[in-house]
N, C-alpha and C positions, 0 to 999 in steps of 0.2 A: 679419442671416441667415437666406439662405432656407433652406426645409429640403433641399435637393438635399447647401448646404454641410452640414449638422446634421448628417444621412445618416451622409457623407464621410466626420465627424471621425468619427462613432460606429466607423462600422468603421476606423480606423485607430488607434483608441484602443481598443479590443477587442483586436484584433491582439497592440497592446502588451503590454497587462494580463494576456494568460494567462488568471490568472482570474475570476469572471462578476466582470462589472460593473456595481454598482447603480447603473441611470437616476437619482436623484438625486443622486450624484457626478460625473458625467456631467454631466449639466445644471449644473451649479455654475460646471464648469473653461470651459460655451460660453454662462454666465448665461441660464439658461430655466430656469422650474420644473418640480421632478418631473413634475408630471403630465403637459406638455407630451416630458417625451422621455422619459418610456414610448409616449406614442404614439407619436414618430416612432418609438423603436427598435421597436415592435412593424409600424411601416408598413413600415421596412425588414429585416424580416424574412419576412414578407408577399414581399418583391418577391423573395427565397431563394430558399421555395420555389414560386413560381410557376416562378422560371427554369431549377428544379430543379438547382442549382448541387455543385460535390461539395465546399463547406463550406454548412452551415446556422447559426440563427443560436437560441439556446434559452436560454428564461426559464428562471431559477430566483428563484424568489421575486421580482420586479422584482430583476430585474441579470440581465442577458443575457448569455453567450460563443457564442466561432467551435466550433463541432461538429463533426465529421466529418460526412457523409450517409451513412446507415446501410446502405446498399447497397451502399458501396462499399470494405465492410470487408474482401471477399475477396483486394479488390487490395490494399490497406493491409502485407494482412499477410503477405501474395508479395513485397511490398517489402519488410516490414519483417523476414523469417525468411532463412537461422537466427537466432538471436536469441545471443547471447550465452552460453551456461552454464553455469554452475558446478555441481559436486559434492557434497557434503555427507557424507560418511565418514560410519560406521556409527556410531561415537565420537562424530561431533559429532551427528548422529540423537538422538544418547543423554541426552547432553548436554542439546539444543535440546526433548527431552519432558520430562524431568525439568520443564526453566524453564517448559515450557506450563502444566503444570497445577499447581505444586509457586509458579510468581510468585504474588507479590514473594519471591523466594532469593537466596539465598549460593550462596561460590562453595564454604566447608566445605560447605553441608548438600550440593552438589550429589556432591562427594565422598567423604563419606559414604553417599550411596546407593551409586554406585558402584562405591569402593571404589579407587581408582586419581586420580593429579592431574588437574585441567581448566583448568588457563589455557591452554595452548597452544589448547585449542580454544574457550575461552572467549572468547578473540581472537579467533579466526575468524569465530563465529559473532556480534559485537559486529562487526567489519569489515565483512560480509558486510551491515549495515543489521536485522537477523531480530532484535537480544537486544541490549535495552541497558541502563544503568543505571536501577534509575528512584527511589533513596536509598539509606537508609546505615539499618542493622536500632540496633536497642537496647542488643545484643548486645555483651559486650566488643571492645571495641576500633571497635564502631565501623564491622563493611566494608561493603561497597557492594552493595547490593539488585538481582537482573539482574528483567527480567519483557523479553517480547518484542513486537516493534513490529509498526505494521499494514506493513509491508513484508511479514512474517512471517506475516500474516492472507493480507494476494495471493496471497504466490507458494504457500501451500496451501490457499487456493479458500476461506476461511472470513473470515462479513462479522461474527459477533466470536469471542471468548472460546466462546462457550456455545455453536456450532457443533464443537465437537470432542469427537471420539468418548468417547464415556463407559469409562470405565478405575480402577478400585476402586480398582489398588494401582501406583502407576507402579515402585515395586520389586518387583511379582511378573513384571509386564508383561516387564521388563528383563532381571534372570535370569533366566524362561521361553527369553527370543528369544536370550540368548547359547546357554541350554542346547542348541537348537536347530542355532545355528550349532555351537556343539564339534561336535556330534552328524553334520555334516555334512553334515546335509536340507535346511540353508536358505543359497541364497547371498548373496554379501554382499549387502546394501541401499543402496540408492544412491538421493538423490532429488537431479534439478535445480531448480538455482531459476534466471528469467529476473530479470536482477540487470541 
């Protein structure tokens, strides 16, 4: 098999695979060793770079993946907007804040902080994929523990939970927010999620 045929196969494999494709794995499919596969992937990457195509090949620790060329980001954004937005209600934001800061947390603990039931709100947050069950408590009845997901981090612009703003007491923050709303000085807060 010549190098042109192998590089063509690599293109097809990367396109279908979607995730970074390890040179070793691609080489095994084509019965070539890892080093030869690495060299041919890098040649293909250079060809894409020299031709300035809309796609480029990114190397990630011995694996290769198609990505869009950065200079075309503006056009992709225009094509993909408007993104479907879903709004979170004030009660959903409150529950989400408690989950984010207290996780892992049970619905019972959330309800104790808020003073009202949160079944429907939790169902909504779970269905949106920003909160998920993360285990079971050792408490009586072994209630489900909830935590935030990577989608939560992505939508709120955090790289990890360490990026959350400092809040000494989440209960105090929520009650202060409710006081401001009840005084009429605070508009209904809503946040859009790109889902």
